[in-house]
C-alpha positions, 0 to 999 in steps of 0.5 A, spaced: 348 352 498 354 356 495 360 351 493 366 351 497 372 354 493 379 354 494 383 360 494 390 362 494 392 368 497 399 370 496 402 375 502 408 376 505 406 378 512 404 372 516 399 375 521 395 379 515 395 372 512 393 368 518 387 374 519 385 373 511 385 365 512 380 366 518 376 371 514 376 366 508 374 360 512 369 364 515 366 366 509 365 359 507 371 357 502 378 354 503 384 358 503 391 356 502 397 362 504 403 363 500 408 367 503 413 369 498 413 370 490 417 363 490 411 360 494 406 363 490 408 360 484 409 353 487 402 353 491 399 355 484 401 349 480 400 344 486 394 347 489 390 348 483 386 354 486 379 357 484 381 364 485 388 368 486 388 374 491 395 377 491 398 382 495 402 387 490 407 388 495 411 382 497 416 385 501 424 385 498 425 382 491 419 380 486 412 383 487 405 380 486 405 383 479 411 379 478 408 373 480 402 374 476 406 376 470 410 370 471 404 365 471 402 369 464 397 364 460 397 359 466 393 364 470 386 362 467 382 363 474 379 370 477 385 375 480 384 380 486 389 385 488 390 387 495 394 393 496 396 398 501 398 403 496 395 405 490 400 409 485 398 411 478 404 406 476 401 400 480 394 401 478 396 402 470 401 396 471 396 392 475 390 393 470 394 390 464 393 384 468 386 384 468 384 383 475 377 383 477 378 388 482 382 391 487 382 391 495 385 396 500 388 394 506 385 393 511 379 389 508 373 388 511 369 381 511 363 384 507 368 387 502 372 381 501 366 376 501 362 381 496 369 381 492 370 373 492 362 372 490 363 377 484 370 374 482 366 367 482 360 370 478 364 374 473 368 368 471 362 363 471 359 368 466 366 370 462 363 377 462 367 383 463 361 388 462 361 395 464 360 397 471 356 403 470 349 401 468 342 403 469 343 411 469 338 415 472 338 422 474 343 425 478 345 418 480 349 412 477 350 405 479 357 401 480 358 394 482 360 392 489 361 385 490 354 382 488 350 388 488 349 394 485 351 400 489 347 407 488 352 413 488 349 420 487 353 425 482 353 430 487 357 426 492 362 424 486 368 429 487 373 427 481 374 421 477 381 419 475 381 416 468 386 410 466 384 407 459 378 404 459 377 404 467 376 410 472 377 411 479 371 414 481 372 418 488 367 420 493 369 423 500 369 416 503 370 411 498 374 410 491 371 405 486 374 402 480 369 401 474 370 400 467 368 405 462 371 409 457 372 417 457 367 418 451 361 414 455 363 418 461 362 425 458 355 423 455 352 422 462 356 427 467 352 433 468 354 440 467 358 441 473 363 436 471 369 438 467 375 435 464 381 439 467 386 434 464 386 428 459 386 424 466 382 428 470 374 430 471 372 434 477 366 436 480 366 443 480 362 444 486 368 440 490 373 445 487 377 449 493 382 453 489 386 454 483 393 455 483 394 459 476 402 459 477 402 452 478 396 450 474 394 445 479 387 445 483 385 442 490 379 438 489 376 435 496 383 435 499 387 432 493 391 436 488 390 435 481 394 438 475 390 442 470 392 440 462 394 446 458 389 445 453 383 445 458 386 451 462 381 456 459 375 452 459 376 451 467 377 459 468 371 460 464 367 455 468 369 458 474 367 465 472 360 463 471 359 461 478 
């Protein structure tokens, strides 16, 4: 039987907080909801939670990131971020706080359950191993909750690199995984090409190249092309 955990969820939206509390209770865990930065700090000290879930945007004033940074070394439990926006700056700042994962609003029960189970297990094992493992031809596996999900290389449109982490994009989902660019390039097939220090694209998803602005459209996303990568990209296109 799964041990009941106390989860602190910091969320400024009352209805969304109530919905998440019901979901967490239904999964089998206890949930305490704090509706602001100040309430979050107080609840963390008073409730002694086993897991912290924080909405990055807490409305006016201080953010969920501010809350986590204020807790600092006191935060020794697993951390999950919930957000409806996912800009580069938010991702970079949030990643520095070493969360277990990110969840996008609205979150489904199954994704929430898998993320909670993964966070609990990871904390117990005190392990932050790479989320990429057991590579097989034309496929790779990413951790999703307590399972390994197989993703075909052919379904990956582009990868955004953020230090030791990558955002792997498919037409239907974005996976945040831990892998360095050097290791990434060792396993990607020839149809993947680096176009920028922060982007690797699947050439099969390339829709257009604006030679004036030096940007490409990949699966509906506009991405920059770095000056040092431009000639390599043009050469690759000309061989198609």
